[in-house]
DSSP file (Angstrom, degrees, kcal/mol; ACC not computed):
  #  RESIDUE AA STRUCTURE BP1 BP2  ACC     N-H-->O    O-->H-N    N-H-->O    O-->H-N    TCO  KAPPA ALPHA  PHI   PSI    X-CA   Y-CA   Z-CA
    1    1 A M              0   0    0      0, 0.0    47,-0.0     0, 0.0     0, 0.0   0.000 360.0 360.0 360.0 -33.4  108.3   98.1  115.4
    2    2 A A        -     0   0    0      1,-0.2     3,-0.2    42,-0.0    42,-0.2   0.691 360.0-129.8 -77.3 -18.4  106.2  100.8  114.0
    3    3 A G    >   -     0   0    0      1,-0.2     3,-1.5     2,-0.1    -1,-0.2  -0.067  29.0 -66.6  90.7 167.1  103.2   99.8  116.1
    4    4 A P  T 3  S+     0   0    0      0, 0.0    -1,-0.2     0, 0.0    33,-0.0   0.640 124.3  66.5 -70.4 -14.5   99.6   99.1  115.4
    5    5 A Q  T 3  S+     0   0    0     -3,-0.2    28,-0.6    31,-0.1     2,-0.3   0.593  79.9  99.7 -82.6  -9.0   98.8  102.7  114.4
    6    6 A A  E <   -A   32   0A   0     -3,-1.5     2,-0.6    26,-0.1    26,-0.2  -0.593  63.6-150.0 -78.5 135.7  101.0  102.4  111.3
    7    7 A E  E     -A   31   0A   0     24,-3.0    24,-2.5    -2,-0.3     2,-0.5  -0.940  14.7-133.1-107.1 120.5   99.3  101.7  108.1
    8    8 A F  E     +A   30   0A   0     -2,-0.6    22,-0.2    22,-0.2     3,-0.1  -0.604  32.7 167.9 -74.2 120.9  101.3   99.8  105.6
    9    9 A L  E     -     0   0A   0     20,-2.7     2,-0.3    -2,-0.5    21,-0.2   0.870  54.4 -11.6-101.0 -54.5  101.1  101.5  102.2
   10   10 A T  E     -A   29   0A   0     19,-1.4    19,-2.3     2,-0.0    -1,-0.3  -0.976  44.3-162.2-149.2 161.1  103.8  100.0   99.9
   11   11 A H  E     -A   28   0A   0     -2,-0.3     2,-0.4    17,-0.2    17,-0.2  -0.984   9.4-176.4-143.2 133.4  106.8   97.7   99.7
   12   12 A A  E     -A   27   0A   0     15,-2.3    15,-2.5    -2,-0.3     2,-0.4  -0.982   5.0-172.0-129.3 145.1  109.4   97.5   96.9
   13   13 A E  E     +A   26   0A   0     -2,-0.4    13,-0.2    13,-0.2    -2,-0.0  -0.994   7.0 172.9-138.3 140.9  112.3   95.1   96.7
   14   14 A R  E     -A   25   0A   0     11,-2.1    11,-2.9    -2,-0.4    -2,-0.0  -0.996  37.5 -97.7-145.6 149.9  115.3   94.8   94.4
   15   15 A P  E     -A   24   0A   0      0, 0.0     2,-0.3     0, 0.0     9,-0.3  -0.265  36.2-166.5 -63.8 152.0  118.4   92.6   94.4
   16   16 A W  E     +A   23   0A   0      7,-2.6     7,-3.1    70,-0.1     2,-0.3  -0.997   9.9 171.4-141.0 135.5  121.6   94.1   95.7
   17   17 A T  E     +A   22   0A   0     -2,-0.3     2,-0.2     5,-0.2     5,-0.2  -0.981   9.5 179.5-142.0 155.4  125.2   92.8   95.4
   18   18 A S        -     0   0    0      3,-2.7    -2,-0.0    -2,-0.3     5,-0.0  -0.729  54.8 -80.9-134.3-172.3  128.7   93.9   96.1
   19   19 A A  S    S+     0   0    0     -2,-0.2     3,-0.1     1,-0.2    -2,-0.0   0.806 128.6  17.4 -64.0 -28.3  132.1   92.1   95.5
   20   20 A T  S    S+     0   0    0      1,-0.1     2,-0.3     0, 0.0    -1,-0.2   0.551 121.4  51.4-122.1 -11.1  131.6   90.1   98.7
   21   21 A F        -     0   0    0     68,-0.0    -3,-2.7    66,-0.0     2,-0.3  -0.884  51.1-165.6-130.0 157.9  127.9   90.3   99.7
   22   22 A E  E     +A   17   0A   0     -2,-0.3    66,-2.9    66,-0.3     2,-0.3  -0.995  31.5 112.2-140.2 148.1  124.5   89.7   98.2
   23   23 A G  E     -AB  16  87A   0     -7,-3.1    -7,-2.6    -2,-0.3     2,-0.3  -0.860  53.1 -76.4-175.9-151.1  121.1   90.7   99.5
   24   24 A T  E     -AB  15  86A   0     62,-2.5    62,-3.0    -9,-0.3     2,-0.5  -0.989  20.7-138.7-140.9 147.1  118.1   92.9   98.8
   25   25 A R  E     -AB  14  85A   0    -11,-2.9   -11,-2.1    -2,-0.3     2,-0.4  -0.921  25.1-164.5-104.4 132.6  117.3   96.5   99.2
   26   26 A H  E     -AB  13  84A   0     58,-3.0    58,-2.9    -2,-0.5     2,-0.5  -0.941  11.9-164.1-121.2 138.6  113.7   97.2  100.5
   27   27 A I  E     -AB  12  83A   0    -15,-2.5   -15,-2.3    -2,-0.4     2,-0.4  -0.992  12.7-175.9-120.2 125.2  111.7  100.4  100.5
   28   28 A V  E     -AB  11  82A   0     54,-2.6    54,-3.1    -2,-0.5     2,-0.5  -0.970   9.6-159.7-122.3 134.0  108.7  100.5  102.8
   29   29 A I  E     -AB  10  81A   0    -19,-2.3   -20,-2.7    -2,-0.4   -19,-1.4  -0.970  13.0-177.6-117.0 126.9  106.2  103.3  103.1
   30   30 A L  E     -AB   8  80A   0     50,-2.6    50,-2.8    -2,-0.5     2,-0.4  -0.889  14.3-146.6-120.2 149.9  104.0  103.7  106.2
   31   31 A A  E     -AB   7  79A   0    -24,-2.5   -24,-3.0    -2,-0.3     2,-0.5  -0.938   5.0-165.1-115.4 141.7  101.2  106.2  107.0
   32   32 A F  E     -AB   6  78A   0     46,-2.8    46,-1.9    -2,-0.4     2,-0.5  -0.969  12.7-164.9-124.9 111.6  100.5  107.4  110.5
   33   33 A R  E     + B   0  77A   0    -28,-0.6     4,-0.3    -2,-0.5    44,-0.2  -0.864  51.2  20.8-107.4 126.5   97.1  109.2  110.7
   34   34 A G  S  > S-     0   0    0     42,-3.4     4,-2.5    -2,-0.5     5,-0.2  -0.071  92.4 -81.0  99.7 156.5   96.1  111.4  113.7
   35   35 A R  H  > S+     0   0    0      1,-0.2     4,-1.9     2,-0.2     5,-0.1   0.894 127.5  49.0 -62.6 -42.8   98.3  113.2  116.2
   36   36 A D  H  > S+     0   0    0      1,-0.2     4,-1.7     2,-0.2    -1,-0.2   0.928 113.2  47.5 -63.0 -43.8   98.8  110.1  118.5
   37   37 A A  H  > S+     0   0    0     -4,-0.3     4,-2.4     1,-0.2    -2,-0.2   0.882 108.4  55.5 -64.7 -37.8   99.9  108.0  115.5
   38   38 A M  H  X S+     0   0    0     -4,-2.5     4,-2.3     2,-0.2    -1,-0.2   0.879 104.8  52.9 -64.0 -36.7  102.2  110.8  114.2
   39   39 A E  H  X S+     0   0    0     -4,-1.9     4,-2.1     2,-0.2    -1,-0.2   0.911 109.5  49.0 -62.2 -41.1  103.9  110.8  117.6
   40   40 A R  H  X S+     0   0    0     -4,-1.7     4,-2.4     1,-0.2    -2,-0.2   0.886 109.3  53.0 -64.2 -38.8  104.4  107.0  117.2
   41   41 A G  H  X S+     0   0    0     -4,-2.4     4,-2.5     2,-0.2    -2,-0.2   0.881 107.3  51.1 -63.7 -39.2  105.7  107.6  113.7
   42   42 A E  H  X S+     0   0    0     -4,-2.3     4,-2.0     2,-0.2    -1,-0.2   0.914 110.7  48.9 -63.0 -42.9  108.3  110.2  115.0
   43   43 A A  H  X S+     0   0    0     -4,-2.1     4,-2.3     2,-0.2    -2,-0.2   0.900 110.4  51.5 -64.1 -40.9  109.4  107.6  117.6
   44   44 A F  H  X S+     0   0    0     -4,-2.4     4,-2.1     1,-0.2    -2,-0.2   0.938 109.8  49.5 -59.6 -48.0  109.7  104.9  114.8
   45   45 A G  H  < S+     0   0    0     -4,-2.5    -1,-0.2     1,-0.2    -2,-0.2   0.865 113.0  46.7 -61.1 -37.5  111.8  107.3  112.7
   46   46 A S  H  < S+     0   0    0     -4,-2.0     4,-0.3     1,-0.2    -1,-0.2   0.869 117.5  41.7 -72.1 -37.0  114.1  108.1  115.6
   47   47 A A  H >X S+     0   0    0     -4,-2.3     3,-0.9    -5,-0.2     4,-0.7   0.737  94.2  82.1 -83.9 -24.3  114.6  104.5  116.7
   48   48 A L  G >< S+     0   0    0     -4,-2.1     3,-1.4     1,-0.2    -1,-0.2   0.883  85.3  53.7 -55.4 -50.0  115.0  102.8  113.3
   49   49 A P  G 34 S+     0   0    0      0, 0.0    -1,-0.2     0, 0.0    14,-0.2   0.800 117.5  37.2 -60.0 -28.1  118.7  103.4  112.5
   50   50 A D  G <4 S+     0   0    0     -3,-0.9    -2,-0.2    -4,-0.3     2,-0.1   0.387  87.4 124.1-102.6   2.6  119.8  101.9  115.9
   51   51 A H    <<  -     0   0    0     -3,-1.4     2,-0.8    -4,-0.7    -3,-0.0  -0.405  58.7-134.6 -69.2 137.4  117.3   99.1  116.0
   52   52 A E        -     0   0    0     -2,-0.1     2,-0.2     2,-0.0    -1,-0.1  -0.839  24.8-157.1 -92.7 109.5  118.7   95.5  116.4
   53   53 A F        -     0   0    0     -2,-0.8     2,-0.4     7,-0.2     7,-0.2  -0.601  11.9-158.7 -88.4 147.9  116.8   93.3  113.9
   54   54 A D        +     0   0    0     -2,-0.2     5,-0.1     5,-0.1    -2,-0.0  -0.822  27.6 155.3-126.5  89.8  116.5   89.5  114.3
   55   55 A I    >   -     0   0    0      3,-0.5     3,-2.3    -2,-0.4    -2,-0.1  -0.947  45.2-120.9-119.4 108.4  115.7   88.1  110.9
   56   56 A P  T 3  S+     0   0    0      0, 0.0     3,-0.1     0, 0.0    -2,-0.0  -0.196  95.0   9.7 -52.9 130.9  116.8   84.5  110.5
   57   57 A G  T 3  S+     0   0    0      1,-0.2    32,-2.6    31,-0.1     2,-0.3   0.453 118.4  82.8  81.4   1.5  119.2   84.0  107.6
   58   58 A H  E <   -C   88   0A   0     -3,-2.3    -3,-0.5    30,-0.3     2,-0.4  -0.959  59.4-151.5-138.4 154.8  119.7   87.8  107.1
   59   59 A L  E     -C   87   0A   0     28,-2.3    28,-3.0    -2,-0.3     2,-1.1  -0.996  21.0-135.5-121.9 127.4  121.7   90.7  108.5
   60   60 A V  E     +C   86   0A   0     -2,-0.4    26,-0.2    26,-0.2    -7,-0.2  -0.734  26.6 177.5 -84.1 103.5  120.2   94.2  108.3
   61   61 A A  E     +     0   0A   0     24,-2.1     2,-0.3    -2,-1.1    -1,-0.2   0.765  66.7  11.2 -79.6 -26.7  123.3   96.1  107.2
   62   62 A D  E     +C   85   0A   0     23,-1.2    23,-2.6    -3,-0.1     2,-0.4  -0.976  55.6 176.7-154.5 137.4  121.5   99.4  107.0
   63   63 A A  E     +C   84   0A   0     -2,-0.3     2,-0.3    21,-0.2    21,-0.2  -0.953  23.4 154.7-141.8 120.4  118.1  100.8  108.1
   64   64 A A  E     -C   83   0A   0     19,-2.6    19,-3.2    -2,-0.4     2,-0.6  -0.968  46.5-110.7-146.3 157.4  117.3  104.5  107.5
   65   65 A I  E     -C   82   0A   0     -2,-0.3    17,-0.3    17,-0.2     3,-0.1  -0.835  26.8-174.5 -88.8 120.0  114.5  106.9  107.0
   66   66 A A  E     -     0   0A   0     15,-2.7     2,-0.3    -2,-0.6    16,-0.2   0.847  65.2 -12.2 -83.9 -37.6  114.6  108.1  103.4
   67   67 A S  E     -C   81   0A   0     14,-1.4    14,-2.8     2,-0.0     2,-0.4  -0.989  49.6-156.5-161.2 155.4  111.8  110.7  103.8
   68   68 A I  E     -C   80   0A   0     -2,-0.3     2,-0.5    12,-0.2    12,-0.2  -0.993  10.6-168.9-134.8 128.0  109.1  112.0  106.0
   69   69 A E  E     -C   79   0A   0     10,-2.6    10,-2.7    -2,-0.4     2,-0.4  -0.978   7.7-165.8-118.1 128.0  106.1  114.0  104.8
   70   70 A R  E     -C   78   0A   0     -2,-0.5     2,-0.5     8,-0.2     8,-0.2  -0.915   8.6-168.7-116.0 140.5  103.8  115.7  107.2
   71   71 A E  E     -C   77   0A   0      6,-3.0     6,-2.2    -2,-0.4     2,-0.2  -0.985  10.5-166.8-125.5 119.5  100.3  117.1  106.7
   72   72 A N        +     0   0    0     -2,-0.5     3,-0.2     4,-0.2    -2,-0.0  -0.466  39.3  80.6 -95.3 173.2   98.8  119.2  109.4
   73   73 A G  S    S-     0   0    0     -2,-0.2    -2,-0.0     1,-0.1     0, 0.0  -0.870  98.9 -30.1 127.5-161.6   95.2  120.3  109.6
   74   74 A P  S    S+     0   0    0      0, 0.0    -1,-0.1     0, 0.0    -2,-0.0   0.797 141.0  33.5 -64.5 -28.1   92.0  118.7  110.8
   75   75 A S  S    S-     0   0    0     -3,-0.2    -4,-0.0   -41,-0.1   -41,-0.0  -0.637  86.4-166.6-125.2  73.3   93.2  115.3  109.8
   76   76 A P        +     0   0    0      0, 0.0   -42,-3.4     0, 0.0     2,-0.3  -0.277  14.5 166.7 -64.3 144.5   97.0  115.3  110.4
   77   77 A Q  E     -BC  33  71A   0     -6,-2.2    -6,-3.0   -44,-0.2     2,-0.4  -0.977  22.8-151.3-152.7 165.1   99.0  112.5  108.9
   78   78 A M  E     -BC  32  70A   0    -46,-1.9   -46,-2.8    -2,-0.3     2,-0.5  -0.999   4.6-153.9-142.6 137.0  102.5  111.5  108.2
   79   79 A R  E     -BC  31  69A   0    -10,-2.7   -10,-2.6    -2,-0.4     2,-0.5  -0.957  13.7-165.8-111.7 130.3  104.1  109.3  105.6
   80   80 A V  E     -BC  30  68A   0    -50,-2.8   -50,-2.6    -2,-0.5     2,-0.6  -0.968   6.8-160.5-120.1 125.8  107.4  107.7  106.4
   81   81 A E  E     -BC  29  67A   0    -14,-2.8   -15,-2.7    -2,-0.5   -14,-1.4  -0.929  14.0-169.7-104.9 119.1  109.6  106.0  103.8
   82   82 A A  E     -BC  28  65A   0    -54,-3.1   -54,-2.6    -2,-0.6     2,-0.4  -0.874   7.8-154.2-112.0 142.7  112.1  103.6  105.3
   83   83 A D  E     -BC  27  64A   0    -19,-3.2   -19,-2.6    -2,-0.4     2,-0.4  -0.962  12.7-175.0-120.5 129.7  115.0  102.0  103.4
   84   84 A F  E     -BC  26  63A   0    -58,-2.9   -58,-3.0    -2,-0.4     2,-0.5  -0.966  15.8-158.3-127.3 139.8  116.5   98.7  104.4
   85   85 A L  E     -BC  25  62A   0    -23,-2.6   -24,-2.1    -2,-0.4   -23,-1.2  -0.966  15.7-170.1-115.2 113.9  119.5   96.7  103.1
   86   86 A L  E     -BC  24  60A   0    -62,-3.0   -62,-2.5    -2,-0.5     2,-0.4  -0.903   3.7-160.3-106.3 127.4  119.3   93.0  104.0
   87   87 A L  E     -BC  23  59A   0    -28,-3.0   -28,-2.3    -2,-0.5     2,-0.4  -0.849  26.6-111.1-105.3 142.0  122.4   90.8  103.4
   88   88 A R  E     - C   0  58A   0    -66,-2.9     2,-0.9    -2,-0.4   -66,-0.3  -0.579  27.3-144.9 -70.8 126.4  122.2   87.1  103.1
   89   89 A D              0   0    0    -32,-2.6    -1,-0.1    -2,-0.4   -68,-0.0  -0.818 360.0 360.0 -97.3  99.5  123.8   85.6  106.2
   90   90 A C              0   0    0     -2,-0.9    -1,-0.1     0, 0.0   -32,-0.0   0.449 360.0 360.0 -86.8 360.0  125.5   82.4  105.0
């Protein structure tokens, strides 16, 4: 969804439960380097909350942008931190 210009930096995962559901919370950090890539990163950030995911055995209950950091200058870049809540679909 982020496109080929996105550079995957990190992923963290931790268990998540409620009274009726169980799943995992995921944090993904992507880098977009260069003006064209940054435009793609902006589009990714705008589209993420409404995106319909198809992950077998899981339901994406929440997908949000937690933070965006931009650096301008001769080598502009952007770091996007996305947060996902995946519930086990039984």
